[in-house]
PyMOL CGO cylinders between C-alpha atoms (Angstrom):
from pymol import cmd
from pymol.cgo import CYLINDER

trace = [
    CYLINDER, 0.06, -0.05, 0.04, 1.24, 3.40, -0.68, 0.3, 1, 1, 1, 1, 1, 1,
    CYLINDER, 1.24, 3.40, -0.68, 2.17, 5.37, 2.24, 0.3, 1, 1, 1, 1, 1, 1,
    CYLINDER, 2.17, 5.37, 2.24, 2.19, 9.26, 2.57, 0.3, 1, 1, 1, 1, 1, 1,
    CYLINDER, 2.19, 9.26, 2.57, 3.84, 9.35, 6.06, 0.3, 1, 1, 1, 1, 1, 1,
    CYLINDER, 3.84, 9.35, 6.06, 4.25, 7.68, 9.34, 0.3, 1, 1, 1, 1, 1, 1,
    CYLINDER, 4.25, 7.68, 9.34, 4.62, 9.79, 12.61, 0.3, 1, 1, 1, 1, 1, 1,
    CYLINDER, 4.62, 9.79, 12.61, 4.10, 9.86, 16.36, 0.3, 1, 1, 1, 1, 1, 1,
    CYLINDER, 4.10, 9.86, 16.36, 2.17, 12.88, 17.74, 0.3, 1, 1, 1, 1, 1, 1,
    CYLINDER, 2.17, 12.88, 17.74, -0.81, 13.18, 19.67, 0.3, 1, 1, 1, 1, 1, 1,
    CYLINDER, -0.81, 13.18, 19.67, -4.35, 12.56, 18.63, 0.3, 1, 1, 1, 1, 1, 1,
    CYLINDER, -4.35, 12.56, 18.63, -5.86, 15.89, 17.95, 0.3, 1, 1, 1, 1, 1, 1,
    CYLINDER, -5.86, 15.89, 17.95, -9.53, 15.16, 17.17, 0.3, 1, 1, 1, 1, 1, 1,
    CYLINDER, -9.53, 15.16, 17.17, -12.03, 13.36, 18.89, 0.3, 1, 1, 1, 1, 1, 1,
    CYLINDER, -12.03, 13.36, 18.89, -12.94, 11.24, 21.80, 0.3, 1, 1, 1, 1, 1, 1,
    CYLINDER, -12.94, 11.24, 21.80, -9.30, 10.41, 22.11, 0.3, 1, 1, 1, 1, 1, 1,
    CYLINDER, -9.30, 10.41, 22.11, -7.86, 14.13, 21.90, 0.3, 1, 1, 1, 1, 1, 1,
    CYLINDER, -7.86, 14.13, 21.90, -4.62, 14.44, 23.66, 0.3, 1, 1, 1, 1, 1, 1,
    CYLINDER, -4.62, 14.44, 23.66, -3.73, 10.81, 23.66, 0.3, 1, 1, 1, 1, 1, 1,
    CYLINDER, -3.73, 10.81, 23.66, 0.09, 9.98, 22.14, 0.3, 1, 1, 1, 1, 1, 1,
    CYLINDER, 0.09, 9.98, 22.14, -0.30, 7.93, 18.89, 0.3, 1, 1, 1, 1, 1, 1,
    CYLINDER, -0.30, 7.93, 18.89, 1.35, 6.80, 15.94, 0.3, 1, 1, 1, 1, 1, 1,
    CYLINDER, 1.35, 6.80, 15.94, -0.14, 7.91, 12.76, 0.3, 1, 1, 1, 1, 1, 1,
    CYLINDER, -0.14, 7.91, 12.76, 0.07, 5.66, 9.63, 0.3, 1, 1, 1, 1, 1, 1,
    CYLINDER, 0.07, 5.66, 9.63, -1.06, 8.10, 6.71, 0.3, 1, 1, 1, 1, 1, 1,
    CYLINDER, -1.06, 8.10, 6.71, -1.99, 6.19, 3.35, 0.3, 1, 1, 1, 1, 1, 1,
    CYLINDER, -1.99, 6.19, 3.35, -1.97, 7.94, 0.20, 0.3, 1, 1, 1, 1, 1, 1,
    CYLINDER, -1.97, 7.94, 0.20, -4.69, 8.08, -2.13, 0.3, 1, 1, 1, 1, 1, 1,
    CYLINDER, -4.69, 8.08, -2.13, -8.57, 9.07, -1.77, 0.3, 1, 1, 1, 1, 1, 1,
    CYLINDER, -8.57, 9.07, -1.77, -11.98, 8.13, -3.42, 0.3, 1, 1, 1, 1, 1, 1,
    CYLINDER, -11.98, 8.13, -3.42, -13.15, 11.51, -2.84, 0.3, 1, 1, 1, 1, 1, 1,
    CYLINDER, -13.15, 11.51, -2.84, -11.80, 15.12, -3.64, 0.3, 1, 1, 1, 1, 1, 1,
    CYLINDER, -11.80, 15.12, -3.64, -13.02, 17.45, -0.82, 0.3, 1, 1, 1, 1, 1, 1,
    CYLINDER, -13.02, 17.45, -0.82, -12.90, 20.90, -1.60, 0.3, 1, 1, 1, 1, 1, 1,
    CYLINDER, -12.90, 20.90, -1.60, -11.48, 22.05, 2.05, 0.3, 1, 1, 1, 1, 1, 1,
    CYLINDER, -11.48, 22.05, 2.05, -9.30, 18.93, 2.06, 0.3, 1, 1, 1, 1, 1, 1,
    CYLINDER, -9.30, 18.93, 2.06, -5.98, 19.75, 4.20, 0.3, 1, 1, 1, 1, 1, 1,
    CYLINDER, -5.98, 19.75, 4.20, -3.73, 16.77, 3.14, 0.3, 1, 1, 1, 1, 1, 1,
    CYLINDER, -3.73, 16.77, 3.14, -3.64, 17.20, -0.57, 0.3, 1, 1, 1, 1, 1, 1,
    CYLINDER, -3.64, 17.20, -0.57, -0.44, 15.05, -0.60, 0.3, 1, 1, 1, 1, 1, 1,
    CYLINDER, -0.44, 15.05, -0.60, -2.60, 12.01, 0.52, 0.3, 1, 1, 1, 1, 1, 1,
    CYLINDER, -2.60, 12.01, 0.52, -5.59, 12.84, -1.63, 0.3, 1, 1, 1, 1, 1, 1,
    CYLINDER, -5.59, 12.84, -1.63, -5.68, 15.20, -4.59, 0.3, 1, 1, 1, 1, 1, 1,
    CYLINDER, -5.68, 15.20, -4.59, -1.70, 14.71, -5.26, 0.3, 1, 1, 1, 1, 1, 1,
    CYLINDER, -1.70, 14.71, -5.26, -0.96, 11.41, -3.47, 0.3, 1, 1, 1, 1, 1, 1,
    CYLINDER, -0.96, 11.41, -3.47, 2.87, 10.61, -2.91, 0.3, 1, 1, 1, 1, 1, 1,
    CYLINDER, 2.87, 10.61, -2.91, 5.00, 8.29, -1.07, 0.3, 1, 1, 1, 1, 1, 1,
    CYLINDER, 5.00, 8.29, -1.07, 6.58, 4.99, -1.29, 0.3, 1, 1, 1, 1, 1, 1,
    CYLINDER, 6.58, 4.99, -1.29, 4.66, 1.51, -1.56, 0.3, 1, 1, 1, 1, 1, 1,
    CYLINDER, 4.66, 1.51, -1.56, 4.94, -0.54, 1.84, 0.3, 1, 1, 1, 1, 1, 1,
    CYLINDER, 4.94, -0.54, 1.84, 4.15, -4.00, 2.91, 0.3, 1, 1, 1, 1, 1, 1,
    CYLINDER, 4.15, -4.00, 2.91, 2.14, -4.39, 6.20, 0.3, 1, 1, 1, 1, 1, 1,
    CYLINDER, 2.14, -4.39, 6.20, 5.07, -5.88, 7.77, 0.3, 1, 1, 1, 1, 1, 1,
    CYLINDER, 5.07, -5.88, 7.77, 7.18, -2.84, 7.16, 0.3, 1, 1, 1, 1, 1, 1,
    CYLINDER, 7.18, -2.84, 7.16, 4.65, -0.60, 8.54, 0.3, 1, 1, 1, 1, 1, 1,
    CYLINDER, 4.65, -0.60, 8.54, 4.42, -2.92, 11.78, 0.3, 1, 1, 1, 1, 1, 1,
    CYLINDER, 4.42, -2.92, 11.78, 7.94, -2.75, 12.09, 0.3, 1, 1, 1, 1, 1, 1,
    CYLINDER, 7.94, -2.75, 12.09, 7.86, 0.98, 12.08, 0.3, 1, 1, 1, 1, 1, 1,
    CYLINDER, 7.86, 0.98, 12.08, 5.21, 1.20, 14.57, 0.3, 1, 1, 1, 1, 1, 1,
    CYLINDER, 5.21, 1.20, 14.57, 6.82, -1.34, 17.09, 0.3, 1, 1, 1, 1, 1, 1,
    CYLINDER, 6.82, -1.34, 17.09, 8.12, 0.37, 20.23, 0.3, 1, 1, 1, 1, 1, 1,
    CYLINDER, 8.12, 0.37, 20.23, 5.82, 3.48, 19.99, 0.3, 1, 1, 1, 1, 1, 1,
    CYLINDER, 5.82, 3.48, 19.99, 2.48, 4.39, 21.64, 0.3, 1, 1, 1, 1, 1, 1,
    CYLINDER, 2.48, 4.39, 21.64, -0.15, 1.79, 22.09, 0.3, 1, 1, 1, 1, 1, 1,
    CYLINDER, -0.15, 1.79, 22.09, -2.55, 3.78, 20.14, 0.3, 1, 1, 1, 1, 1, 1,
    CYLINDER, -2.55, 3.78, 20.14, -2.06, 3.59, 16.12, 0.3, 1, 1, 1, 1, 1, 1,
    CYLINDER, -2.06, 3.59, 16.12, -4.32, 6.03, 14.02, 0.3, 1, 1, 1, 1, 1, 1,
    CYLINDER, -4.32, 6.03, 14.02, -4.84, 4.75, 10.23, 0.3, 1, 1, 1, 1, 1, 1,
    CYLINDER, -4.84, 4.75, 10.23, -5.66, 7.69, 8.27, 0.3, 1, 1, 1, 1, 1, 1,
    CYLINDER, -5.66, 7.69, 8.27, -5.33, 8.99, 4.90, 0.3, 1, 1, 1, 1, 1, 1,
    CYLINDER, -5.33, 8.99, 4.90, -6.64, 9.92, 2.34, 0.3, 1, 1, 1, 1, 1, 1,
    CYLINDER, -6.64, 9.92, 2.34, -8.90, 7.21, 2.59, 0.3, 1, 1, 1, 1, 1, 1,
    CYLINDER, -8.90, 7.21, 2.59, -7.25, 4.15, 4.04, 0.3, 1, 1, 1, 1, 1, 1,
    CYLINDER, -7.25, 4.15, 4.04, -9.91, 1.69, 3.40, 0.3, 1, 1, 1, 1, 1, 1,
    CYLINDER, -9.91, 1.69, 3.40, -9.09, 1.65, -0.32, 0.3, 1, 1, 1, 1, 1, 1,
    CYLINDER, -9.09, 1.65, -0.32, -5.58, 0.61, 0.24, 0.3, 1, 1, 1, 1, 1, 1,
    CYLINDER, -5.58, 0.61, 0.24, -4.73, -2.99, -0.57, 0.3, 1, 1, 1, 1, 1, 1,
    CYLINDER, -4.73, -2.99, -0.57, -3.81, -4.89, 2.31, 0.3, 1, 1, 1, 1, 1, 1,
    CYLINDER, -3.81, -4.89, 2.31, -5.28, -2.71, 4.64, 0.3, 1, 1, 1, 1, 1, 1,
    CYLINDER, -5.28, -2.71, 4.64, -7.48, -5.34, 6.75, 0.3, 1, 1, 1, 1, 1, 1,
    CYLINDER, -7.48, -5.34, 6.75, -4.50, -7.42, 7.18, 0.3, 1, 1, 1, 1, 1, 1,
    CYLINDER, -4.50, -7.42, 7.18, -2.46, -4.49, 8.63, 0.3, 1, 1, 1, 1, 1, 1,
    CYLINDER, -2.46, -4.49, 8.63, -5.17, -3.74, 10.99, 0.3, 1, 1, 1, 1, 1, 1,
    CYLINDER, -5.17, -3.74, 10.99, -5.41, -7.14, 12.29, 0.3, 1, 1, 1, 1, 1, 1,
    CYLINDER, -5.41, -7.14, 12.29, -1.80, -7.39, 12.79, 0.3, 1, 1, 1, 1, 1, 1,
    CYLINDER, -1.80, -7.39, 12.79, -1.57, -4.29, 14.69, 0.3, 1, 1, 1, 1, 1, 1,
    CYLINDER, -1.57, -4.29, 14.69, -4.46, -5.58, 16.97, 0.3, 1, 1, 1, 1, 1, 1,
    CYLINDER, -4.46, -5.58, 16.97, -2.61, -8.96, 17.53, 0.3, 1, 1, 1, 1, 1, 1,
    CYLINDER, -2.61, -8.96, 17.53, 0.33, -7.17, 18.96, 0.3, 1, 1, 1, 1, 1, 1,
    CYLINDER, 0.33, -7.17, 18.96, -2.04, -5.45, 21.45, 0.3, 1, 1, 1, 1, 1, 1,
    CYLINDER, -2.04, -5.45, 21.45, -2.30, -1.98, 19.62, 0.3, 1, 1, 1, 1, 1, 1,
    CYLINDER, -2.30, -1.98, 19.62, -5.53, -0.01, 19.98, 0.3, 1, 1, 1, 1, 1, 1,
    CYLINDER, -5.53, -0.01, 19.98, -6.24, 0.92, 16.35, 0.3, 1, 1, 1, 1, 1, 1,
    CYLINDER, -6.24, 0.92, 16.35, -8.35, 3.90, 15.23, 0.3, 1, 1, 1, 1, 1, 1,
    CYLINDER, -8.35, 3.90, 15.23, -9.53, 4.18, 11.64, 0.3, 1, 1, 1, 1, 1, 1,
    CYLINDER, -9.53, 4.18, 11.64, -10.50, 7.64, 10.18, 0.3, 1, 1, 1, 1, 1, 1,
    CYLINDER, -10.50, 7.64, 10.18, -12.63, 7.19, 7.11, 0.3, 1, 1, 1, 1, 1, 1,
    CYLINDER, -12.63, 7.19, 7.11, -15.25, 8.82, 5.52, 0.3, 1, 1, 1, 1, 1, 1,
    CYLINDER, -15.25, 8.82, 5.52, -17.41, 5.64, 5.50, 0.3, 1, 1, 1, 1, 1, 1,
    CYLINDER, -17.41, 5.64, 5.50, -17.74, 5.12, 1.87, 0.3, 1, 1, 1, 1, 1, 1,
    CYLINDER, -17.74, 5.12, 1.87, -16.30, 1.68, 1.82, 0.3, 1, 1, 1, 1, 1, 1,
    CYLINDER, -16.30, 1.68, 1.82, -17.65, -1.26, 3.99, 0.3, 1, 1, 1, 1, 1, 1,
    CYLINDER, -17.65, -1.26, 3.99, -15.64, -2.89, 6.73, 0.3, 1, 1, 1, 1, 1, 1,
    CYLINDER, -15.64, -2.89, 6.73, -16.14, -6.26, 5.36, 0.3, 1, 1, 1, 1, 1, 1,
    CYLINDER, -16.14, -6.26, 5.36, -15.37, -8.10, 8.52, 0.3, 1, 1, 1, 1, 1, 1,
    CYLINDER, -15.37, -8.10, 8.52, -12.68, -5.52, 9.61, 0.3, 1, 1, 1, 1, 1, 1,
    CYLINDER, -12.68, -5.52, 9.61, -12.43, -5.06, 13.48, 0.3, 1, 1, 1, 1, 1, 1,
    CYLINDER, -12.43, -5.06, 13.48, -11.22, -1.79, 14.89, 0.3, 1, 1, 1, 1, 1, 1,
    CYLINDER, -11.22, -1.79, 14.89, -11.20, -0.47, 18.41, 0.3, 1, 1, 1, 1, 1, 1,
    CYLINDER, -11.20, -0.47, 18.41, -12.56, 2.81, 17.42, 0.3, 1, 1, 1, 1, 1, 1,
    CYLINDER, -12.56, 2.81, 17.42, -13.87, 4.13, 13.86, 0.3, 1, 1, 1, 1, 1, 1,
    CYLINDER, -13.87, 4.13, 13.86, -13.90, 7.82, 13.35, 0.3, 1, 1, 1, 1, 1, 1,
    CYLINDER, -13.90, 7.82, 13.35, -16.42, 8.30, 10.63, 0.3, 1, 1, 1, 1, 1, 1,
    CYLINDER, -16.42, 8.30, 10.63, -16.43, 11.78, 8.85, 0.3, 1, 1, 1, 1, 1, 1,
    CYLINDER, -16.43, 11.78, 8.85, -19.32, 11.68, 6.34, 0.3, 1, 1, 1, 1, 1, 1,
    CYLINDER, -19.32, 11.68, 6.34, -18.87, 14.44, 3.98, 0.3, 1, 1, 1, 1, 1, 1,
    CYLINDER, -18.87, 14.44, 3.98, -21.45, 17.03, 3.44, 0.3, 1, 1, 1, 1, 1, 1,
    CYLINDER, -21.45, 17.03, 3.44, -22.24, 19.07, 0.21, 0.3, 1, 1, 1, 1, 1, 1,
    CYLINDER, -22.24, 19.07, 0.21, -19.81, 21.77, 1.67, 0.3, 1, 1, 1, 1, 1, 1,
    CYLINDER, -19.81, 21.77, 1.67, -17.31, 19.30, 0.72, 0.3, 1, 1, 1, 1, 1, 1,
    CYLINDER, -17.31, 19.30, 0.72, -18.07, 19.03, -2.95, 0.3, 1, 1, 1, 1, 1, 1,
    CYLINDER, -18.07, 19.03, -2.95, -15.18, 20.79, -5.34, 0.3, 1, 1, 1, 1, 1, 1,
    CYLINDER, -15.18, 20.79, -5.34, -15.96, 22.91, -8.27, 0.3, 1, 1, 1, 1, 1, 1,
    CYLINDER, -15.96, 22.91, -8.27, -15.61, 21.68, -11.81, 0.3, 1, 1, 1, 1, 1, 1,
    CYLINDER, -15.61, 21.68, -11.81, -12.65, 24.38, -11.86, 0.3, 1, 1, 1, 1, 1, 1,
    CYLINDER, -12.65, 24.38, -11.86, -11.08, 22.77, -8.98, 0.3, 1, 1, 1, 1, 1, 1,
    CYLINDER, -11.08, 22.77, -8.98, -11.24, 18.95, -9.79, 0.3, 1, 1, 1, 1, 1, 1,
    CYLINDER, -11.24, 18.95, -9.79, -12.79, 18.64, -13.31, 0.3, 1, 1, 1, 1, 1, 1,
    CYLINDER, -12.79, 18.64, -13.31, -16.59, 17.57, -13.88, 0.3, 1, 1, 1, 1, 1, 1,
    CYLINDER, -16.59, 17.57, -13.88, -15.73, 14.01, -13.63, 0.3, 1, 1, 1, 1, 1, 1,
    CYLINDER, -15.73, 14.01, -13.63, -14.46, 14.27, -10.14, 0.3, 1, 1, 1, 1, 1, 1,
    CYLINDER, -14.46, 14.27, -10.14, -17.51, 16.65, -9.26, 0.3, 1, 1, 1, 1, 1, 1,
    CYLINDER, -17.51, 16.65, -9.26, -19.93, 14.10, -10.27, 0.3, 1, 1, 1, 1, 1, 1,
    CYLINDER, -19.93, 14.10, -10.27, -17.98, 11.01, -8.88, 0.3, 1, 1, 1, 1, 1, 1,
    CYLINDER, -17.98, 11.01, -8.88, -17.51, 12.95, -5.54, 0.3, 1, 1, 1, 1, 1, 1,
    CYLINDER, -17.51, 12.95, -5.54, -21.34, 13.48, -5.24, 0.3, 1, 1, 1, 1, 1, 1,
    CYLINDER, -21.34, 13.48, -5.24, -22.38, 10.02, -5.93, 0.3, 1, 1, 1, 1, 1, 1,
    CYLINDER, -22.38, 10.02, -5.93, -19.88, 8.55, -3.52, 0.3, 1, 1, 1, 1, 1, 1,
    CYLINDER, -19.88, 8.55, -3.52, -19.80, 10.89, -0.53, 0.3, 1, 1, 1, 1, 1, 1,
    CYLINDER, -19.80, 10.89, -0.53, -22.49, 9.71, 1.43, 0.3, 1, 1, 1, 1, 1, 1,
    CYLINDER, -22.49, 9.71, 1.43, -23.18, 6.04, 2.21, 0.3, 1, 1, 1, 1, 1, 1,
    CYLINDER, -23.18, 6.04, 2.21, -25.63, 5.51, 5.22, 0.3, 1, 1, 1, 1, 1, 1,
    CYLINDER, -25.63, 5.51, 5.22, -25.61, 2.05, 4.86, 0.3, 1, 1, 1, 1, 1, 1,
    CYLINDER, -25.61, 2.05, 4.86, -21.88, 1.79, 5.00, 0.3, 1, 1, 1, 1, 1, 1,
    CYLINDER, -21.88, 1.79, 5.00, -21.69, 4.27, 7.99, 0.3, 1, 1, 1, 1, 1, 1,
    CYLINDER, -21.69, 4.27, 7.99, -24.40, 2.01, 9.83, 0.3, 1, 1, 1, 1, 1, 1,
    CYLINDER, -24.40, 2.01, 9.83, -22.27, -1.00, 9.14, 0.3, 1, 1, 1, 1, 1, 1,
    CYLINDER, -22.27, -1.00, 9.14, -19.11, 0.46, 10.51, 0.3, 1, 1, 1, 1, 1, 1,
    CYLINDER, -19.11, 0.46, 10.51, -20.94, 1.41, 13.64, 0.3, 1, 1, 1, 1, 1, 1,
    CYLINDER, -20.94, 1.41, 13.64, -22.33, -1.94, 14.14, 0.3, 1, 1, 1, 1, 1, 1,
    CYLINDER, -22.33, -1.94, 14.14, -19.47, -3.76, 13.72, 0.3, 1, 1, 1, 1, 1, 1,
    CYLINDER, -19.47, -3.76, 13.72, -16.78, -1.76, 15.81, 0.3, 1, 1, 1, 1, 1, 1,
    CYLINDER, -16.78, -1.76, 15.81, -15.92, -1.70, 19.30, 0.3, 1, 1, 1, 1, 1, 1,
    CYLINDER, -15.92, -1.70, 19.30, -16.31, 2.13, 19.58, 0.3, 1, 1, 1, 1, 1, 1,
    CYLINDER, -16.31, 2.13, 19.58, -17.56, 4.58, 17.05, 0.3, 1, 1, 1, 1, 1, 1,
    CYLINDER, -17.56, 4.58, 17.05, -17.51, 8.52, 16.65, 0.3, 1, 1, 1, 1, 1, 1,
    CYLINDER, -17.51, 8.52, 16.65, -19.16, 10.74, 13.95, 0.3, 1, 1, 1, 1, 1, 1,
    CYLINDER, -19.16, 10.74, 13.95, -17.19, 13.83, 13.06, 0.3, 1, 1, 1, 1, 1, 1,
    CYLINDER, -17.19, 13.83, 13.06, -18.74, 16.41, 11.03, 0.3, 1, 1, 1, 1, 1, 1,
    CYLINDER, -18.74, 16.41, 11.03, -16.78, 19.42, 9.24, 0.3, 1, 1, 1, 1, 1, 1,
    CYLINDER, -16.78, 19.42, 9.24, -19.06, 22.29, 9.32, 0.3, 1, 1, 1, 1, 1, 1,
    CYLINDER, -19.06, 22.29, 9.32, -18.65, 25.48, 7.16, 0.3, 1, 1, 1, 1, 1, 1,
    CYLINDER, -18.65, 25.48, 7.16, -21.77, 27.53, 8.10, 0.3, 1, 1, 1, 1, 1, 1,
    CYLINDER, -21.77, 27.53, 8.10, -24.48, 27.38, 10.56, 0.3, 1, 1, 1, 1, 1, 1,
    CYLINDER, -24.48, 27.38, 10.56, -26.70, 26.13, 7.74, 0.3, 1, 1, 1, 1, 1, 1,
    CYLINDER, -26.70, 26.13, 7.74, -24.86, 22.80, 7.39, 0.3, 1, 1, 1, 1, 1, 1,
    CYLINDER, -24.86, 22.80, 7.39, -26.37, 21.72, 10.65, 0.3, 1, 1, 1, 1, 1, 1,
    CYLINDER, -26.37, 21.72, 10.65, -29.62, 21.05, 9.20, 0.3, 1, 1, 1, 1, 1, 1,
    CYLINDER, -29.62, 21.05, 9.20, -27.95, 18.82, 6.54, 0.3, 1, 1, 1, 1, 1, 1,
    CYLINDER, -27.95, 18.82, 6.54, -25.76, 17.05, 9.21, 0.3, 1, 1, 1, 1, 1, 1,
    CYLINDER, -25.76, 17.05, 9.21, -28.90, 16.22, 11.23, 0.3, 1, 1, 1, 1, 1, 1,
    CYLINDER, -28.90, 16.22, 11.23, -30.44, 14.64, 8.28, 0.3, 1, 1, 1, 1, 1, 1,
    CYLINDER, -30.44, 14.64, 8.28, -27.41, 12.38, 7.61, 0.3, 1, 1, 1, 1, 1, 1,
    CYLINDER, -27.41, 12.38, 7.61, -27.40, 11.45, 11.26, 0.3, 1, 1, 1, 1, 1, 1,
    CYLINDER, -27.40, 11.45, 11.26, -31.29, 10.41, 10.74, 0.3, 1, 1, 1, 1, 1, 1,
    CYLINDER, -31.29, 10.41, 10.74, -30.33, 8.50, 7.68, 0.3, 1, 1, 1, 1, 1, 1,
    CYLINDER, -30.33, 8.50, 7.68, -28.10, 5.97, 9.31, 0.3, 1, 1, 1, 1, 1, 1,
    CYLINDER, -28.10, 5.97, 9.31, -31.11, 4.46, 10.90, 0.3, 1, 1, 1, 1, 1, 1,
    CYLINDER, -31.11, 4.46, 10.90, -29.62, 3.55, 14.54, 0.3, 1, 1, 1, 1, 1, 1,
    CYLINDER, -29.62, 3.55, 14.54, -30.05, 5.26, 17.99, 0.3, 1, 1, 1, 1, 1, 1,
    CYLINDER, -30.05, 5.26, 17.99, -26.67, 7.19, 18.30, 0.3, 1, 1, 1, 1, 1, 1,
    CYLINDER, -26.67, 7.19, 18.30, -25.60, 8.65, 21.31, 0.3, 1, 1, 1, 1, 1, 1,
    CYLINDER, -25.60, 8.65, 21.31, -25.17, 12.56, 21.18, 0.3, 1, 1, 1, 1, 1, 1,
    CYLINDER, -25.17, 12.56, 21.18, -21.87, 12.59, 22.77, 0.3, 1, 1, 1, 1, 1, 1,
    CYLINDER, -21.87, 12.59, 22.77, -20.29, 10.63, 20.13, 0.3, 1, 1, 1, 1, 1, 1,
    CYLINDER, -20.29, 10.63, 20.13, -21.38, 13.07, 17.53, 0.3, 1, 1, 1, 1, 1, 1,
    CYLINDER, -21.38, 13.07, 17.53, -18.65, 15.62, 16.90, 0.3, 1, 1, 1, 1, 1, 1,
    CYLINDER, -18.65, 15.62, 16.90, -18.91, 19.14, 15.35, 0.3, 1, 1, 1, 1, 1, 1,
    CYLINDER, -18.91, 19.14, 15.35, -15.64, 20.34, 13.98, 0.3, 1, 1, 1, 1, 1, 1,
    CYLINDER, -15.64, 20.34, 13.98, -14.90, 23.89, 12.38, 0.3, 1, 1, 1, 1, 1, 1,
    CYLINDER, -14.90, 23.89, 12.38, -13.79, 23.95, 8.96, 0.3, 1, 1, 1, 1, 1, 1,
    CYLINDER, -13.79, 23.95, 8.96, -10.46, 25.81, 8.88, 0.3, 1, 1, 1, 1, 1, 1,
    CYLINDER, -10.46, 25.81, 8.88, -6.64, 25.06, 8.88, 0.3, 1, 1, 1, 1, 1, 1,
    CYLINDER, -6.64, 25.06, 8.88, -5.78, 27.79, 11.56, 0.3, 1, 1, 1, 1, 1, 1,
    CYLINDER, -5.78, 27.79, 11.56, -6.94, 28.94, 14.89, 0.3, 1, 1, 1, 1, 1, 1,
    CYLINDER, -6.94, 28.94, 14.89, -8.35, 32.16, 13.48, 0.3, 1, 1, 1, 1, 1, 1,
    CYLINDER, -8.35, 32.16, 13.48, -10.41, 30.56, 10.95, 0.3, 1, 1, 1, 1, 1, 1,
    CYLINDER, -10.41, 30.56, 10.95, -11.67, 28.23, 13.22, 0.3, 1, 1, 1, 1, 1, 1,
    CYLINDER, -11.67, 28.23, 13.22, -12.52, 30.78, 15.87, 0.3, 1, 1, 1, 1, 1, 1,
    CYLINDER, -12.52, 30.78, 15.87, -14.89, 32.44, 13.55, 0.3, 1, 1, 1, 1, 1, 1,
    CYLINDER, -14.89, 32.44, 13.55, -17.22, 29.69, 13.53, 0.3, 1, 1, 1, 1, 1, 1,
    CYLINDER, -17.22, 29.69, 13.53, -16.83, 28.78, 17.22, 0.3, 1, 1, 1, 1, 1, 1,
    CYLINDER, -16.83, 28.78, 17.22, -19.97, 30.75, 18.39, 0.3, 1, 1, 1, 1, 1, 1,
    CYLINDER, -19.97, 30.75, 18.39, -22.87, 29.00, 16.35, 0.3, 1, 1, 1, 1, 1, 1,
    CYLINDER, -22.87, 29.00, 16.35, -21.03, 25.65, 17.04, 0.3, 1, 1, 1, 1, 1, 1,
    CYLINDER, -21.03, 25.65, 17.04, -20.91, 26.01, 20.70, 0.3, 1, 1, 1, 1, 1, 1,
    CYLINDER, -20.91, 26.01, 20.70, -24.74, 26.76, 20.64, 0.3, 1, 1, 1, 1, 1, 1,
    CYLINDER, -24.74, 26.76, 20.64, -25.62, 23.90, 18.65, 0.3, 1, 1, 1, 1, 1, 1,
    CYLINDER, -25.62, 23.90, 18.65, -23.68, 21.67, 20.87, 0.3, 1, 1, 1, 1, 1, 1,
    CYLINDER, -23.68, 21.67, 20.87, -25.12, 23.07, 23.93, 0.3, 1, 1, 1, 1, 1, 1,
    CYLINDER, -25.12, 23.07, 23.93, -28.55, 22.65, 22.40, 0.3, 1, 1, 1, 1, 1, 1,
    CYLINDER, -28.55, 22.65, 22.40, -28.44, 19.11, 21.09, 0.3, 1, 1, 1, 1, 1, 1,
    CYLINDER, -28.44, 19.11, 21.09, -25.97, 17.62, 23.40, 0.3, 1, 1, 1, 1, 1, 1,
    CYLINDER, -25.97, 17.62, 23.40, -23.28, 17.12, 20.76, 0.3, 1, 1, 1, 1, 1, 1,
    CYLINDER, -23.28, 17.12, 20.76, -19.65, 17.20, 21.34, 0.3, 1, 1, 1, 1, 1, 1,
    CYLINDER, -19.65, 17.20, 21.34, -17.54, 20.33, 20.14, 0.3, 1, 1, 1, 1, 1, 1,
    CYLINDER, -17.54, 20.33, 20.14, -14.27, 18.82, 18.56, 0.3, 1, 1, 1, 1, 1, 1,
    CYLINDER, -14.27, 18.82, 18.56, -11.41, 21.24, 18.49, 0.3, 1, 1, 1, 1, 1, 1,
    CYLINDER, -11.41, 21.24, 18.49, -8.31, 20.50, 16.26, 0.3, 1, 1, 1, 1, 1, 1,
    CYLINDER, -8.31, 20.50, 16.26, -5.84, 20.30, 18.94, 0.3, 1, 1, 1, 1, 1, 1,
    CYLINDER, -5.84, 20.30, 18.94, -3.01, 19.67, 16.70, 0.3, 1, 1, 1, 1, 1, 1,
    CYLINDER, -3.01, 19.67, 16.70, -3.54, 22.81, 14.64, 0.3, 1, 1, 1, 1, 1, 1,
    CYLINDER, -3.54, 22.81, 14.64, -3.63, 24.92, 17.82, 0.3, 1, 1, 1, 1, 1, 1,
    CYLINDER, -3.63, 24.92, 17.82, -0.30, 23.04, 19.10, 0.3, 1, 1, 1, 1, 1, 1,
    CYLINDER, -0.30, 23.04, 19.10, 1.90, 22.82, 15.90, 0.3, 1, 1, 1, 1, 1, 1,
    CYLINDER, 1.90, 22.82, 15.90, -0.09, 24.95, 13.34, 0.3, 1, 1, 1, 1, 1, 1,
    CYLINDER, -0.09, 24.95, 13.34, -1.52, 23.23, 9.96, 0.3, 1, 1, 1, 1, 1, 1,
    CYLINDER, -1.52, 23.23, 9.96, 1.65, 21.18, 9.01, 0.3, 1, 1, 1, 1, 1, 1,
    CYLINDER, 1.65, 21.18, 9.01, 2.87, 17.75, 8.38, 0.3, 1, 1, 1, 1, 1, 1,
    CYLINDER, 2.87, 17.75, 8.38, 4.00, 15.30, 10.80, 0.3, 1, 1, 1, 1, 1, 1,
    CYLINDER, 4.00, 15.30, 10.80, 1.68, 16.45, 13.58, 0.3, 1, 1, 1, 1, 1, 1,
]
cmd.load_cgo(trace, "trace")
C-alpha cells in the first residue's frame, strides 16, 4: 500500500484527543473534498509502497494507540491485514474514514467516521466535472456508516461544518443512518486550517452543541503545531 507518512504525535481530534499516538497516513482517496487539508494524500498522492510487515515494524516500540488515516485508508490494498496484525500485537487501532467503503469484517477499536456534507464538493474548475460527479455520487453512504458503527468496538461521527446552515444537513445525515446514536459521540468540527479561521465559527457551533448534546471538536494539533505535516 502507498504510504504518505508515518509519525508519532498526539491525537488532535475526537474522543481520544490528547492521547499519544502513531499515525499511519495512506496515500490515495476516492473523494476530492474542496477543503481537504492533506492534498499530498488525496488530490496529489505521494509516498512509497510499503508492505504491512514494514509498517508494523515502523510502529513497534511506539505508543499503544495507532491511528490509520489518509486520504481514504480503506481503499488501500492489504489494509485489513495491517489492522489485524496491529491488533494482534496489542495496539489500539483507530481508523479515520469517510465511511464510503464497507468494513467487510474489519474489526477496529475506534472507527472515526467523517461523512462528507455538500460543503465538501469541489467546483469543476478545481477538480474537473468527472470528479465533481464522482464525489457527489460517492460521498454519502448511510448503509456503510451503519455497518461500521454496528461492527466496531467504539465509534464517533465527525462532521466538518463551514456555515450554520450545514447543521440541518448534518442532522439529516444522522437520521439516515437509522440507528439510535448517542449525541456525545457526534462531533462538530469547524472547517479551517488555522486557529483564526476556526474561531470565526466557534459561537454558533457551541450553541448547537449545547442545544443538542453533541460534542465540540477542536483541532488540538493545529492549535499546538499549526497546519503542517507530521503533527
